Steps between C-alpha positions, in 0.01 A plus 500: 500500500398849493633701776405844610768656730344742742713780663267754653643846519391531855761241592876537502655436172541140407864419423586147410158371587120583429263581781231284344473265205147408364556186307262322258567151369398128524783346697667596828844359559622506874877506512678342789774677686820498304844562651835490333520125474688361210367196313693280743322637798775729636480861563691686232662831561637670810363855442153634521486616128629157382251331705219716386582449141506121545176485708315734233642279214365192695153669543483594122612151399204360695261760352617413152482125561139570585430700174549844633722799460632775730226726374248255646614551851231669705661475845854428640623497855854532585624351828836655609712400802652845516283782396773763536717319255198454261452875507868568450501279187159629385629672185699180392210272587267721292739473213504119530116493508474728190756279301321183582139591543451839325317805607148360555521492860262278712353604837794434741602487857837473672488326845795445732520137649724357760629241272403278200475130472853477381726678746731645222198653320466875521194552289189311379242602255143341442192631333215434260434562138166514285539337168268564193 
């Protein structure tokens, strides 16, 4: 994929995301929502950063199984059950993102939700990628 990250100077600085991503490729991979489920189907981790790391790892595992890499991500949506906690942990979550996915940020949004499918889940990530 070729990806052009667009961050117009008229908008606030993009920190940890891109305002727009123009992706050119031949395959689109739609990634289902991933929480912190372990391979046995149980929610792993009792902290937001721990669950975020596991959910992102799960999302990237699905992407790699489809033939993609983190740089191919065009869009990611984060669903959090506590937006205040998400903001409080933002520097740590950003570090987890950079360690696992790098600095080529997709277009992103964070949305607060009342709850997720698994009651113990604090965060879920979904998205799509464009592959060459």
